[in-house]
C-alpha positions as CSV (number, residue, x, y, z in Angstrom):
1,M,-0.5,16.9,-3.9
2,I,1.8,14.3,-2.3
3,S,0.1,12.7,0.6
4,H,1.8,12.0,4.0
5,V,1.8,8.3,3.1
6,T,2.6,7.0,-0.4
7,T,3.2,3.5,-1.8
8,H,4.8,1.8,-4.8
9,V,4.1,-1.7,-5.9
10,L,6.5,-3.7,-8.0
11,D,5.9,-7.1,-9.6
12,A,9.1,-8.9,-8.4
13,V,8.7,-11.7,-11.0
14,T,8.7,-9.4,-14.0
15,G,10.5,-6.4,-12.5
16,R,7.7,-4.1,-13.7
17,P,5.4,-1.8,-11.8
18,A,2.1,-3.4,-10.6
19,R,-0.5,-1.3,-12.3
20,G,-4.2,-1.4,-11.1
21,I,-3.9,-2.7,-7.6
22,A,-6.7,-1.4,-5.3
23,V,-5.2,0.0,-2.1
24,T,-6.8,1.4,1.1
25,L,-5.3,3.4,4.0
26,E,-6.7,3.0,7.5
27,Q,-5.9,4.5,10.9
28,H,-6.2,2.5,14.1
29,L,-8.5,4.3,16.6
30,G,-9.1,2.5,19.9
31,D,-10.3,-1.0,18.9
32,V,-11.2,-0.3,15.3
33,W,-9.6,0.6,12.0
34,E,-11.1,3.7,10.3
35,A,-10.8,4.0,6.5
36,L,-9.1,7.2,5.5
37,A,-8.5,6.8,1.8
38,A,-8.5,4.5,-1.2
39,G,-6.8,4.5,-4.6
40,V,-5.4,2.4,-7.4
41,T,-1.8,2.1,-8.4
42,D,-1.0,4.0,-11.6
43,A,1.1,2.9,-14.6
44,D,4.2,3.3,-12.5
45,G,2.7,1.2,-9.7
46,R,2.5,4.2,-7.4
47,I,-0.1,6.1,-5.4
48,T,1.2,9.5,-4.4
49,D,-2.2,11.0,-3.4
50,L,-3.2,8.3,-0.9
51,G,-4.9,10.2,1.9
52,P,-4.3,13.7,3.3
53,A,-1.1,15.8,3.2
54,G,-0.8,15.4,7.0
55,L,-1.6,12.7,9.5
56,P,-1.2,12.6,13.3
57,V,1.2,10.2,15.0
58,G,-0.4,6.8,15.3
59,R,-0.8,3.3,13.9
60,Y,-1.9,2.9,10.3
61,R,-2.5,0.1,7.8
62,I,-2.3,-0.2,4.1
63,S,-4.2,-3.0,2.4
64,F,-3.5,-4.2,-1.1
65,D,-6.1,-6.2,-3.1
66,T,-3.5,-8.5,-4.6
67,G,-6.0,-11.3,-5.2
68,A,-8.0,-9.3,-7.8
69,W,-4.8,-8.1,-9.5
70,F,-3.4,-11.7,-9.8
71,S,-6.8,-13.0,-10.9
72,A,-7.0,-10.4,-13.7
73,A,-3.6,-11.6,-14.9
74,G,-4.7,-15.3,-14.8
75,Q,-2.2,-16.0,-12.1
76,P,-2.9,-17.9,-8.9
77,T,-1.6,-16.4,-5.6
78,F,-1.2,-17.5,-2.0
79,Y,-1.8,-14.0,-0.8
80,P,-5.2,-12.6,-1.8
81,E,-4.6,-9.5,0.3
82,V,-1.5,-7.9,1.8
83,Q,-1.9,-5.7,4.8
84,I,1.0,-3.7,6.2
85,S,0.6,-2.1,9.6
86,F,3.1,0.6,10.6
87,E,3.7,3.3,13.2
88,L,3.7,6.8,12.0
89,G,6.0,8.3,14.6
90,D,6.7,11.8,13.2
91,A,3.9,14.0,12.0
92,A,6.3,16.1,10.0
93,T,8.0,13.3,8.0
94,H,6.8,11.6,4.8
95,Y,6.2,7.9,5.0
96,H,6.7,5.7,1.9
97,V,5.6,2.1,2.1
98,P,6.7,0.0,-0.9
99,L,5.6,-3.5,-1.7
100,L,7.6,-6.0,-3.7
101,L,5.1,-8.6,-4.9
102,S,5.1,-12.1,-6.3
103,P,2.5,-14.8,-6.4
104,F,3.9,-16.7,-3.4
105,A,5.9,-14.1,-1.5
106,Y,6.1,-10.4,-0.7
107,S,8.3,-8.0,1.1
108,T,8.2,-4.4,2.2
109,Y,10.5,-1.8,3.8
110,R,10.4,1.8,5.0
111,G,11.1,3.8,1.8
112,S,12.0,7.4,1.3
């Protein structure tokens, strides 16, 4: 099953997938964030089954435990966690949220 929201993490320093990063998906409801799903990136740096196949329109957040991943590699980092909040504006469209990661910088974009 491919979930409504997927992610892919690449190590921008080595150009390789970032395997083994813990990831959580949350939905913003009123004043709180409610956890929906959690997973770990696979050998290709991907999570394709993060959460349900369908989600309602709303605000969501993906959190990446980058500190544990860098620590396991013996690498210091400035960003122990990366959180990406986004608006899911179309309940019928797939949302792919990639993360390009290095110890002292990161970037993201709306993928396909």
